[in-house]
C-alpha positions as CSV (number, residue, x, y, z in Angstrom):
1,M,105.0,36.5,-78.4
2,S,105.8,38.9,-75.7
3,T,103.3,39.0,-73.1
4,L,103.6,42.5,-72.9
5,A,102.0,43.0,-76.0
6,Q,98.8,41.5,-74.3
7,T,98.9,43.3,-70.8
8,R,96.4,46.4,-70.3
9,P,96.1,48.9,-67.5
10,R,95.1,47.1,-64.2
11,S,93.7,47.9,-60.8
12,P,95.8,47.5,-57.7
13,T,94.2,44.1,-56.6
14,E,94.8,42.9,-60.5
15,I,98.3,43.8,-60.0
16,V,98.9,42.0,-56.6
17,D,96.9,39.0,-58.1
18,A,99.3,39.0,-61.1
19,S,102.1,39.3,-58.6
20,F,101.1,36.0,-57.0
21,Q,100.5,34.3,-60.3
22,F,104.0,35.4,-61.4
23,F,105.3,34.0,-58.1
24,K,103.7,30.6,-58.6
25,A,105.1,30.2,-62.2
26,H,108.6,31.1,-61.2
27,A,108.8,30.3,-57.8
28,G,112.1,28.2,-58.5
29,D,113.9,31.1,-60.0
30,L,112.8,33.6,-57.6
31,L,113.9,31.3,-54.6
32,V,117.2,30.5,-56.1
33,L,118.1,34.2,-56.8
34,C,116.8,35.6,-53.3
35,A,118.7,32.7,-51.7
36,L,122.0,33.3,-53.5
37,L,121.9,37.0,-52.5
38,L,120.6,37.0,-49.0
39,V,121.4,33.5,-47.4
40,P,125.4,33.9,-47.4
41,P,125.4,37.1,-45.4
42,M,122.9,35.6,-42.8
43,L,125.2,32.6,-42.3
44,I,128.1,34.5,-42.0
45,K,126.6,36.9,-39.2
46,A,125.4,33.8,-37.4
47,I,129.0,32.7,-36.9
48,T,130.8,35.7,-36.5
49,P,131.4,37.2,-33.2
50,A,128.7,39.5,-32.2
51,P,130.7,43.1,-32.4
52,Y,130.8,42.5,-36.1
53,N,127.3,41.6,-36.7
54,I,126.4,45.3,-37.6
55,I,128.7,44.6,-40.8
56,F,126.9,41.5,-42.1
57,E,123.4,43.2,-41.2
58,I,124.4,46.1,-43.6
59,A,125.6,43.4,-46.1
60,T,122.0,41.9,-46.0
61,N,120.4,45.0,-46.3
62,V,122.4,46.1,-49.2
63,M,121.9,42.4,-51.0
64,L,118.0,42.9,-50.3
65,L,118.3,46.0,-52.2
66,V,120.1,44.1,-55.3
67,S,117.6,41.2,-55.0
68,Q,114.7,43.7,-55.8
69,G,116.4,45.0,-58.8
70,A,117.4,41.5,-59.8
71,V,113.7,40.6,-59.4
72,A,112.8,43.3,-61.6
73,V,115.2,42.0,-64.5
74,L,113.5,38.5,-64.1
75,V,110.1,40.0,-64.6
76,A,111.1,42.3,-67.3
77,A,112.3,39.2,-69.2
78,A,109.1,37.2,-68.9
79,L,107.1,40.3,-70.1
80,E,109.4,41.9,-72.7
81,E,110.8,38.8,-74.4
82,D,108.4,36.3,-72.9
83,S,111.4,34.2,-71.8
84,A,112.4,32.8,-68.4
85,L,115.8,33.6,-67.2
86,T,117.8,31.3,-64.7
87,A,119.3,32.9,-61.8
88,G,122.5,33.1,-63.1
89,E,121.3,34.8,-66.3
90,V,119.6,37.1,-64.2
91,L,122.6,38.1,-62.0
92,R,124.7,38.6,-65.3
93,R,122.3,41.1,-66.7
94,L,122.2,42.8,-63.6
95,G,126.1,42.7,-63.1
96,E,126.5,44.5,-66.4
97,G,126.9,47.9,-64.7
98,R,123.8,48.2,-63.0
99,V,124.4,46.6,-59.4
100,G,125.9,49.9,-58.2
101,N,123.1,51.6,-59.8
102,V,120.4,49.9,-58.1
103,I,121.9,50.2,-54.8
104,V,122.5,54.0,-55.3
105,V,119.1,54.8,-56.2
106,A,117.5,52.9,-53.7
107,L,119.3,54.5,-51.2
108,M,118.8,57.8,-52.4
109,G,115.0,57.3,-52.8
110,G,115.3,56.1,-49.0
111,I,117.1,59.3,-48.1
112,L,114.5,61.4,-49.8
113,M,111.6,59.5,-48.1
114,G,113.2,60.0,-44.8
115,L,113.7,63.5,-45.0
116,G,110.1,63.8,-46.2
117,L,108.8,61.8,-43.2
118,I,111.0,63.9,-40.7
119,L,109.5,67.3,-42.2
120,L,106.1,66.4,-42.3
121,V,104.5,62.8,-42.9
122,I,102.3,63.9,-46.0
123,P,105.7,64.9,-48.0
124,G,107.1,61.6,-47.2
125,I,104.1,59.6,-48.2
126,I,104.2,61.8,-51.8
127,V,107.9,61.1,-52.2
128,A,107.3,57.5,-51.7
129,V,104.6,57.1,-54.1
130,W,106.8,59.2,-56.6
131,L,109.9,56.9,-56.3
132,A,107.8,53.8,-56.0
133,V,109.3,52.2,-59.1
134,S,112.8,53.6,-59.1
135,T,114.2,50.4,-58.7
136,P,112.9,48.8,-61.7
137,V,113.6,51.8,-63.4
138,A,117.4,51.5,-62.6
139,A,117.6,47.8,-63.2
140,I,115.6,47.8,-66.2
141,E,116.3,50.9,-68.0
142,G,119.9,51.5,-66.5
143,R,119.1,55.0,-65.7
144,R,121.0,56.3,-62.8
145,N,120.8,58.5,-59.9
146,S,118.4,61.5,-60.2
147,A,117.5,60.3,-63.8
148,A,116.0,57.2,-62.4
149,L,114.1,59.0,-59.4
150,G,113.0,61.6,-62.1
151,R,111.9,58.6,-64.5
152,S,109.6,57.1,-61.7
153,R,108.4,60.1,-60.7
154,D,107.0,61.0,-64.4
155,L,105.7,57.6,-64.6
156,A,103.7,57.8,-61.2
157,R,102.4,61.4,-62.0
158,G,98.8,61.4,-62.5
159,H,98.6,58.0,-60.7
160,F,99.2,58.9,-57.3
161,W,96.4,56.9,-55.5
162,H,96.8,53.9,-58.0
163,V,100.5,53.7,-57.0
164,A,99.7,54.3,-53.3
165,L,97.1,51.7,-53.2
166,T,99.0,49.1,-55.1
167,M,102.3,49.4,-52.9
168,L,100.0,49.7,-49.9
169,L,98.3,46.2,-50.3
170,A,101.3,44.4,-51.3
171,W,103.2,45.6,-48.3
172,V,100.4,44.8,-45.9
173,I,100.1,41.2,-47.4
174,F,104.1,40.9,-47.2
175,V,103.8,42.1,-43.5
176,V,100.9,39.9,-42.2
177,L,102.6,36.8,-44.2
178,A,106.0,37.7,-42.7
179,F,104.9,38.2,-39.0
180,G,102.7,35.5,-38.9
181,A,105.6,33.3,-40.2
182,T,107.9,34.9,-37.7
183,I,105.8,34.4,-34.7
184,V,105.0,30.8,-35.2
185,L,108.6,29.8,-36.2
186,T,110.1,31.8,-33.0
187,L,107.7,29.9,-30.8
188,V,108.5,26.8,-32.0
189,L,112.0,27.3,-32.2
190,A,112.5,28.9,-28.7
191,M,110.3,25.9,-27.5
192,V,113.1,23.4,-29.0
193,G,115.7,25.5,-27.1
194,L,117.8,26.8,-29.8
195,P,120.2,29.8,-29.2
196,E,119.1,33.3,-30.0
197,R,121.3,33.5,-33.1
198,L,120.4,30.2,-34.5
199,V,116.7,31.2,-34.0
200,E,117.4,34.5,-35.8
201,L,119.1,32.6,-38.6
202,V,116.5,30.1,-39.2
203,A,113.5,33.0,-39.3
204,G,115.9,34.8,-41.6
205,V,116.2,31.9,-44.1
206,V,112.7,30.7,-44.0
207,L,111.4,34.5,-44.7
208,V,113.9,34.7,-47.8
209,P,110.9,32.9,-50.0
210,L,108.5,35.9,-49.1
211,F,111.0,38.6,-50.0
212,P,110.4,38.7,-53.8
213,L,106.5,39.3,-53.4
214,V,106.9,43.3,-53.0
215,A,109.6,43.2,-55.7
216,V,107.3,41.5,-58.2
217,A,104.4,43.9,-57.7
218,T,106.8,46.7,-57.7
219,S,107.9,45.5,-61.1
220,L,104.5,44.8,-62.5
221,L,103.2,48.3,-61.4
222,Y,106.1,49.7,-63.3
223,F,105.1,48.2,-66.6
224,D,101.5,49.2,-65.7
225,L,102.5,52.6,-65.4
226,R,104.5,52.4,-68.7
227,I,101.2,51.1,-70.4
228,R,99.3,53.9,-69.0
229,R,101.5,56.7,-69.7
230,E,103.3,55.3,-72.8
231,G,101.0,52.6,-74.6
232,A,104.0,49.9,-74.1
233,D,101.7,47.4,-75.1
234,M,101.0,49.3,-78.6
235,F,104.9,49.4,-79.0
236,A,105.2,45.5,-78.0
237,L,102.6,44.8,-80.6
238,A,104.2,47.1,-83.1
239,D,107.7,45.1,-82.7
240,M,105.7,42.0,-83.6
241,L,104.5,43.1,-86.8
242,P,106.2,41.5,-89.7
243,S,108.7,43.5,-91.6
244,A,107.7,45.1,-94.7
245,P,109.2,42.9,-97.9
246,A,111.9,44.3,-99.3
247,R,111.4,46.2,-102.7
248,A,113.1,44.8,-105.8
249,E,115.9,46.9,-107.1
250,A,115.4,48.4,-110.4
251,P,117.6,46.8,-113.0
């Protein structure tokens, strides 16, 4: 039975709580998935000469965008298909013409939000809310470029504060956890006397398990908005109904 059929519109706190529950249930797959995408560029950056660090810094940021799309695919499989995908299966699905799409949509959204913040803070916030679920749209539905951005805006329309509060709560929790872990780890490693680049590497690797938190919350918010606007749970229930028996043909 698809768990999407059993879902209902949830409050921001319920979505974030469900994110932690999902994270707990799929911690192994999430960790492997993000480690495969994020750790390699971190390792390469740590051993390459300083002038080339910017290249692998960009690569890490790009892989972070891809990991958000990968998490969305994992969440979608759990909700729509009631099945758990391995990291390899998630990457295989995402690799079916959607990796570049996820990257482009995320970059377009970032540029639009940046322009909004430059002009005035309020427009930037409005754009951020409108485009909050554009990455899940690109990864799950396969929509491209402006179509993905427009779909995200349509889903968020009429639910501004719901989207804003959900994302704010998810990001606040992530920042608090990441900041606390970084401070403690940096102090400990500095006392040991490790080189600065090695300290950065270890700190980055340790934070990898936290990166899926916001992506899971965003993906669950995407499905919540679908249910609010489209009754996705009703569609899932309809899909589970037995087919009508075939009529016997007249002799």
